matplotlib code that plots the C-alpha trace (Angstrom):
import matplotlib.pyplot as plt

x = [107.0, 106.8, 109.8, 110.7, 107.5, 106.7, 105.0, 102.3, 102.7, 105.8, 104.3, 106.7, 106.2, 107.7, 108.1, 109.6, 111.0, 109.4, 111.1, 108.6, 105.8, 106.9, 104.4, 101.6, 103.0, 102.6, 98.9, 98.5, 100.4, 98.0, 95.1, 96.8, 97.1, 93.4, 92.6, 94.9, 96.0, 97.1, 100.7, 103.3, 101.9, 105.1, 108.0, 110.0, 110.4, 112.1, 112.6, 114.2, 115.0, 112.4, 110.7, 113.9, 113.3, 109.8, 111.1, 114.0, 111.8, 109.2, 112.0, 113.6, 110.2, 108.8, 108.0, 105.1, 103.6, 101.2, 104.0, 106.1, 103.3, 102.5, 106.2, 106.4, 103.2, 104.7, 108.0, 106.4, 103.7, 106.4, 108.7, 110.1, 112.3, 115.2, 115.1, 115.9, 118.3, 119.8, 117.6, 119.4, 120.2, 123.9, 124.1, 121.8, 123.8, 127.1, 125.8, 124.4, 127.6, 129.7, 127.7, 127.7, 131.5, 132.2, 130.1, 131.5, 135.2, 135.2, 136.0, 139.2, 138.1, 136.4, 136.3, 133.5, 130.4, 129.1, 125.4, 122.9, 121.5, 123.1, 121.0, 123.1, 120.1, 118.3, 121.2, 120.8, 117.0, 117.4, 120.0, 117.6, 114.5, 115.9, 117.9, 119.4, 120.8, 117.3, 116.7, 119.0, 117.6, 114.1, 115.4, 117.0, 113.8, 111.6, 109.7, 111.1, 112.6, 114.5, 115.0, 116.5, 117.3, 118.8, 121.4, 123.1, 126.9, 128.4, 131.6, 130.2, 127.1, 125.1, 122.0, 123.1, 120.6, 122.0, 120.0, 119.8, 118.2, 117.8, 119.0, 122.6, 124.1, 121.3, 123.5, 122.8, 124.4, 122.7, 123.3, 123.9, 122.3, 123.6, 122.4, 124.8, 124.2, 125.6, 124.9, 122.9, 123.9, 122.7, 125.2, 123.3, 120.1, 121.6, 123.0, 119.6, 118.0, 120.9, 119.0, 121.5, 123.0, 120.5, 121.9, 125.5, 126.6, 127.7, 130.8, 130.3, 133.5, 135.3, 132.5, 130.2, 126.5, 123.4, 119.7, 118.5, 115.9, 118.7, 119.2, 116.6, 114.9, 113.4, 112.3, 110.2, 113.1, 114.7, 111.6, 111.0, 114.5, 114.3, 111.4, 108.2, 105.2, 102.8, 103.6, 102.0, 103.4, 102.8, 103.7, 103.6, 102.8, 99.3, 98.5, 96.4, 97.8, 96.1, 96.9, 96.5, 99.0, 98.6, 98.8, 101.6, 103.4, 105.6, 109.2, 109.8, 111.8, 114.7, 112.4, 109.9, 112.6, 114.0, 110.6, 110.1, 113.4, 112.6, 109.2, 110.8, 113.4, 110.9, 108.2, 109.6, 111.2, 108.2, 105.7, 107.8, 108.5, 104.7, 104.1, 106.8, 105.3, 101.8, 103.3, 104.9, 101.7, 99.8, 102.2, 101.9, 98.1, 98.1, 100.5, 98.6, 101.8, 102.6, 105.7, 107.8, 111.5, 112.8, 116.3, 117.4, 115.2, 112.0, 109.0, 105.7, 102.4, 102.8, 99.8, 100.2, 98.4, 99.3, 98.1, 98.6, 97.3, 93.8, 94.6, 97.4, 100.1, 101.5, 98.3, 98.4, 102.0, 101.0, 98.3, 101.1, 103.5, 103.3, 104.8, 108.0, 111.0, 111.9, 115.4, 113.9, 111.3, 114.0, 115.8, 112.7, 111.8, 115.2, 114.5, 111.2, 108.9, 106.1, 103.0, 100.8, 103.6, 102.9, 106.4, 106.6, 109.8, 108.0, 106.3, 109.6, 111.3, 108.4, 109.2, 106.7, 104.2, 101.2, 102.0, 103.0, 99.7, 97.7, 99.4, 99.0, 95.3, 95.1, 97.1, 94.8, 91.7, 93.0, 94.1, 90.7, 89.0, 91.1, 90.3, 89.2, 92.3, 94.6, 92.8, 93.2, 96.9, 97.4, 95.2]
y = [116.0, 117.4, 119.3, 119.8, 118.1, 118.4, 115.4, 116.5, 113.3, 111.0, 107.6, 104.7, 101.6, 98.4, 95.5, 92.4, 89.4, 86.2, 85.1, 84.4, 85.4, 89.0, 89.2, 89.5, 92.9, 94.1, 93.3, 95.3, 98.2, 98.0, 98.3, 101.3, 103.0, 102.5, 103.9, 106.9, 107.3, 111.0, 110.7, 108.7, 108.4, 107.1, 109.4, 106.6, 103.1, 100.2, 96.7, 93.5, 90.4, 90.1, 93.2, 95.1, 94.4, 96.0, 98.8, 99.7, 99.9, 102.0, 104.4, 104.7, 105.6, 107.6, 110.6, 108.5, 105.9, 104.7, 104.0, 102.3, 100.0, 99.2, 98.4, 96.2, 94.3, 93.8, 92.5, 90.0, 88.9, 88.0, 86.3, 82.9, 80.9, 81.0, 84.8, 84.5, 81.6, 79.2, 76.1, 74.4, 70.7, 71.1, 73.9, 72.0, 68.7, 70.6, 72.3, 69.0, 67.1, 69.9, 69.8, 66.0, 65.8, 68.6, 66.9, 63.4, 64.5, 67.2, 69.8, 67.9, 66.8, 70.0, 73.7, 74.5, 75.6, 79.1, 78.3, 75.8, 78.0, 80.6, 83.8, 85.7, 86.1, 88.0, 90.6, 91.1, 91.6, 94.1, 96.1, 96.4, 97.2, 99.5, 102.7, 102.7, 106.2, 107.6, 106.9, 109.7, 111.9, 111.5, 112.3, 115.5, 116.5, 115.9, 112.9, 110.7, 111.4, 108.2, 104.7, 101.7, 98.0, 95.6, 92.8, 90.6, 90.7, 87.2, 88.4, 91.2, 89.1, 92.4, 93.4, 96.3, 98.8, 100.7, 103.8, 107.1, 110.1, 113.9, 114.0, 114.0, 112.5, 109.9, 106.7, 104.4, 101.6, 99.2, 95.7, 93.6, 96.2, 99.3, 101.9, 103.1, 106.0, 105.2, 105.3, 102.1, 99.9, 96.7, 94.9, 96.0, 94.7, 91.4, 91.0, 91.7, 88.8, 86.3, 83.5, 81.6, 78.5, 78.9, 82.1, 83.3, 85.9, 89.3, 91.2, 94.9, 96.7, 94.2, 91.9, 89.3, 89.8, 87.6, 87.8, 90.8, 88.8, 87.1, 88.8, 91.4, 91.4, 94.8, 95.2, 98.3, 100.1, 101.5, 103.3, 104.6, 105.8, 107.6, 109.6, 107.6, 108.8, 106.2, 102.7, 100.5, 97.0, 94.4, 90.9, 87.8, 85.5, 84.4, 86.4, 83.8, 80.4, 77.3, 77.3, 73.6, 70.8, 68.8, 65.0, 64.1, 60.8, 61.3, 62.4, 65.8, 65.9, 68.2, 70.3, 70.7, 71.7, 74.2, 75.7, 76.0, 77.7, 80.2, 80.9, 81.6, 83.7, 86.0, 86.3, 85.9, 89.3, 91.2, 89.6, 90.3, 93.8, 94.5, 93.2, 95.6, 98.5, 97.6, 97.7, 101.1, 102.5, 101.2, 102.6, 106.0, 105.9, 104.8, 107.5, 110.3, 111.7, 112.3, 110.1, 107.7, 107.3, 103.9, 102.6, 104.0, 107.0, 108.9, 107.2, 108.8, 106.9, 105.3, 104.3, 101.4, 99.1, 95.5, 93.9, 90.1, 87.2, 86.1, 82.7, 80.2, 81.0, 77.5, 76.0, 78.4, 77.4, 73.7, 74.5, 75.7, 72.8, 71.8, 75.1, 74.4, 73.7, 70.0, 70.4, 72.2, 69.5, 66.9, 69.0, 69.5, 65.8, 65.0, 67.3, 65.4, 67.9, 66.1, 67.4, 67.4, 68.1, 70.4, 71.9, 75.7, 75.7, 75.7, 79.0, 80.8, 79.6, 79.4, 82.4, 81.7, 84.1, 82.0, 81.8, 85.5, 86.5, 84.5, 86.3, 89.7, 89.1, 88.0, 91.0, 93.4, 91.7, 91.9, 95.5, 96.6, 94.8, 97.1, 100.3, 102.0, 101.1, 102.1, 105.4, 106.1, 105.5, 107.6, 110.5]
z = [101.1, 104.6, 105.8, 109.5, 110.6, 114.3, 115.8, 118.2, 120.2, 120.0, 119.2, 119.0, 116.8, 118.2, 115.8, 117.6, 115.7, 114.4, 111.2, 108.4, 110.8, 110.2, 107.3, 110.0, 111.0, 107.4, 107.5, 110.7, 109.1, 106.1, 108.6, 110.3, 106.9, 106.3, 109.7, 109.5, 105.9, 105.9, 107.1, 109.0, 112.5, 114.1, 115.1, 116.5, 114.9, 116.7, 115.2, 116.1, 113.9, 111.2, 112.7, 111.9, 108.2, 108.4, 110.6, 108.2, 105.2, 107.0, 108.3, 104.9, 103.4, 106.3, 104.1, 102.8, 105.1, 102.4, 99.9, 102.6, 103.5, 99.9, 99.2, 102.3, 101.2, 97.8, 99.1, 101.5, 99.0, 96.5, 98.9, 98.0, 100.3, 97.8, 98.1, 101.8, 102.0, 99.4, 98.9, 96.0, 96.7, 96.4, 99.0, 101.4, 101.0, 101.5, 104.7, 106.1, 105.5, 107.0, 110.2, 110.3, 109.8, 112.2, 115.0, 114.3, 114.0, 116.6, 113.9, 112.8, 109.3, 108.2, 109.2, 111.6, 109.6, 110.3, 110.0, 108.9, 106.1, 103.7, 103.8, 101.3, 99.0, 101.7, 101.8, 98.1, 98.4, 101.2, 99.4, 96.5, 98.5, 101.2, 100.6, 104.0, 103.7, 103.4, 107.1, 108.1, 105.3, 106.7, 110.2, 108.9, 107.1, 110.2, 108.8, 111.6, 115.1, 115.7, 114.3, 116.2, 115.6, 118.1, 117.8, 120.3, 120.7, 121.0, 122.7, 124.9, 125.7, 125.5, 123.8, 121.6, 120.2, 117.2, 116.6, 114.6, 116.1, 115.9, 119.5, 120.7, 123.9, 124.4, 124.3, 127.2, 129.1, 131.5, 132.7, 129.5, 127.2, 125.5, 123.1, 120.5, 118.1, 114.7, 110.9, 110.4, 107.5, 105.9, 108.1, 111.2, 109.7, 108.7, 112.3, 113.8, 111.8, 112.2, 113.9, 116.1, 114.3, 111.4, 109.8, 110.0, 112.6, 111.2, 112.1, 113.0, 114.0, 116.1, 117.3, 115.8, 116.3, 116.1, 116.3, 118.3, 120.2, 122.2, 125.5, 124.7, 128.1, 127.5, 123.9, 124.7, 126.2, 122.9, 121.8, 125.3, 125.7, 122.3, 123.6, 122.8, 124.9, 123.5, 122.0, 119.4, 119.5, 116.8, 118.0, 115.9, 118.9, 119.9, 123.0, 124.7, 125.3, 126.8, 130.5, 131.0, 130.4, 127.2, 127.1, 124.7, 125.1, 122.0, 122.7, 121.1, 117.9, 117.2, 115.1, 118.0, 120.4, 117.9, 117.4, 121.1, 121.5, 118.7, 120.2, 123.6, 122.0, 120.3, 123.0, 126.5, 126.8, 125.4, 127.7, 130.8, 129.6, 129.2, 132.7, 134.0, 132.2, 133.6, 137.1, 136.6, 135.1, 138.1, 140.6, 138.9, 139.0, 142.7, 143.7, 142.1, 140.6, 136.9, 137.1, 139.1, 139.5, 138.5, 139.0, 135.7, 134.8, 135.5, 134.0, 133.0, 132.6, 129.1, 127.1, 124.8, 122.4, 121.5, 118.3, 118.2, 116.0, 116.6, 115.1, 115.6, 113.0, 113.5, 112.1, 109.2, 108.4, 108.3, 105.8, 103.5, 104.1, 100.4, 99.4, 101.1, 98.7, 98.4, 99.9, 103.0, 103.4, 103.6, 106.2, 108.2, 108.0, 109.3, 112.2, 112.9, 111.2, 109.4, 107.5, 110.7, 113.1, 116.1, 115.7, 115.5, 113.5, 110.1, 110.8, 111.4, 108.2, 105.7, 103.5, 100.8, 99.2, 100.0, 103.7, 103.8, 102.0, 104.6, 107.4, 105.8, 105.5, 109.1, 110.3, 108.3, 109.8, 113.3, 112.9, 111.6, 114.5, 116.8, 115.1, 118.3, 120.3, 117.4, 116.9, 120.7, 120.5, 117.3, 118.6]

ax = plt.figure().add_subplot(projection="3d")
ax.plot(x, y, z, "-o")
ax.set_aspect("equal")
plt.show()
């Protein structure tokens, strides 16, 4: 095991959210392990929502990148929906009736429900798979410089990045976003993946937190502020979208609207942040200087690589519709999601091994196709 490792170049790994789509990131990580199998190439790891699960496991096993990726692959390949949220008929019926009675009675007949789904099985799975204390151990031993996960505060209305680092005095506070150095626990992870309304919020100290993608306008910022000089970003959203309007005369179902909202939640901030970084890089290149002063800090030219799906994950999800538990099928049908639906909601909630394995294979394939770009970032 390497002790007091000194990273020649501080490379940041950024893993945004995407629900069940997070399996794609595992496939890309497998490709990176094939391309550079000797050691952990990332000194800084930042994750949000489902990306926080992958980031946490990598950080806790950063003494051996190969073992971490193998464990991640095993966890996702053996996923079942009932390991993430309860799918038994009794629980689903109770949740549905609670929401129905709350809406129809204005909250008079029953106590307001906390969420549509109960994700307590996921907490149990994470507690078994991740030794969260090992993150600080790896930082102390030099296997990692910094680790960060982001959650959204419902009361403060701020995007809060919780981080651990070898450095002191690097907390930050900007408009609607803060960085707080702390000992990260499973509660922080559960908060980061708490999809609004779908999964329950998590109380940390004196505030309830939800999915980190909410209000995260600058998802690249945590890794940069923690010292990253290069970035490798693995997104679960198809990079190229059709730029023409589609002809659809059918009114959108609740499921379609929900899928659209989740897609916007997970991708909007990243795309705009990448555009912002491109502008800064271009200004630096045009100025002939090594850096430029922004409103918050001095920025150097920052090289990055984005890996994104080459195929539509929504279409892959529909191919695995028959693997969805019966109780969840009923729920989704009630939301307007049919077997051939164009809704994106299914791809966020389909935590089944067959779907995960397909995404891992796709991620590995896409990663290997970008060997030259990945090698350039890791050099």
